[in-house]
Structures are given as C-alpha cells and as structure tokens.
C-alpha positions in Angstrom: 138.7 189.4 29.5 141.5 186.9 30.1 141.2 183.2 29.9 142.3 183.3 33.7 139.4 186.2 34.5 137.2 183.5 32.4 138.3 180.6 34.6 137.7 182.3 37.6 134.5 184.1 36.4 133.5 180.2 36.2 134.2 178.8 39.4 133.0 181.2 41.0 129.5 180.9 38.8 130.1 176.8 39.9 130.7 177.4 43.6 127.4 180.2 43.7 125.0 176.8 41.9 126.5 174.0 43.1 123.2 172.0 42.2 123.1 172.9 39.0 122.4 170.3 36.2 125.3 168.8 34.1 125.2 169.3 30.6 124.5 165.9 28.9 128.0 165.0 27.2 130.3 166.9 30.2 132.4 165.2 31.5 133.1 165.6 35.7 136.7 165.3 37.2 137.4 166.7 40.5 141.6 166.3 40.4 142.2 163.4 42.7 142.4 159.6 42.6 139.4 159.0 44.9 136.8 157.5 42.9 135.0 155.6 46.1 132.4 157.6 48.0 131.6 156.3 51.2 127.9 157.4 52.9 127.8 157.9 56.4 124.4 158.6 58.8 125.0 160.6 61.5 122.0 162.0 63.2 121.3 166.1 63.5 123.5 167.1 66.6 126.3 165.0 65.3 126.2 166.3 61.3 125.8 169.9 63.3 129.3 169.0 65.9 130.9 168.1 62.5 129.5 170.9 60.8 130.8 173.5 63.3 134.2 172.0 63.3 134.6 172.2 59.7 133.8 175.7 59.4 136.4 176.8 62.4 138.8 175.0 60.1 138.1 176.3 57.2 137.3 173.0 55.8 134.2 171.2 53.7 132.7 168.6 55.9 133.8 165.9 53.9 137.1 167.0 53.6 136.9 167.0 57.8 135.3 163.9 58.3 137.9 162.0 55.6 140.4 163.9 57.3 139.8 162.6 60.8 139.0 159.3 59.3 142.3 158.7 57.5 144.2 159.9 60.9 142.4 157.1 62.6 143.5 154.7 60.1 146.9 155.5 60.0 147.5 155.6 64.3 145.0 152.2 64.3 146.6 150.4 62.1 147.4 147.6 64.1 143.9 147.7 65.9 140.7 145.9 65.0 138.2 146.8 62.9 136.0 147.1 65.5 137.7 148.8 68.1 138.3 151.4 65.7 134.6 151.8 64.7 133.9 151.8 68.3 136.9 154.7 68.7 135.5 156.7 66.0 132.1 156.3 67.6 132.8 157.5 70.9 135.2 160.9 69.2 132.0 161.6 67.4 129.6 161.2 70.5 131.8 162.9 72.5 132.5 166.1 69.8 128.0 165.8 69.4 128.1 166.4 73.3 130.2 169.5 73.6 128.4 171.2 70.7 125.1 170.8 72.9 
C-alpha cells in the first residue's frame, strides 16, 4: 500500500466515524486560519431548510452558513449591525417558509 493509499484510507475512515475520540497528545488542524466558532440557535424548520439547501449545493451545513453570512457582510459593509441582523433573519424565515 502506497502512502497516498494509506492517507486516502485514513481520511475515509475518519469521515465514516466523525465522533471518534481523539487520542491524547494528538494535534487537530483544519488547514485554514479560522480559529473562532460562532454558535447560532435555529429552530427545527430553519435548520431543516439550511440543511436541505446545503445538501442541494453539496456543502456541509456550516460551510453554507458561513458563506451566507460572509456574503451578507460583504454586501452590507455600510449598513448597521441591526439592519444586517434583521436582513439575515428575514432571509432565514423566508427560506424556512419555502421548505415547509
């Protein structure tokens, strides 16, 4: 087995068991500079809508959520924080209503 085959096999095994315990002394890296986590509370319908859209786009839910937030931030750099939050909430509500 080549090193590339071994890496591919380990990557596949990792994806199949995402909740496996990490061995003590291991270092977890994600390959990017994002080091902060944002926790967002959604109701069941909102999460279902976001999940469905992520599945349609072939993306993880967190990637889609980050992309949507970053697009809003880029588009609304001159708006107030309150207006941006209201716009995101309205778009999530609209998305949730289309799924139901």
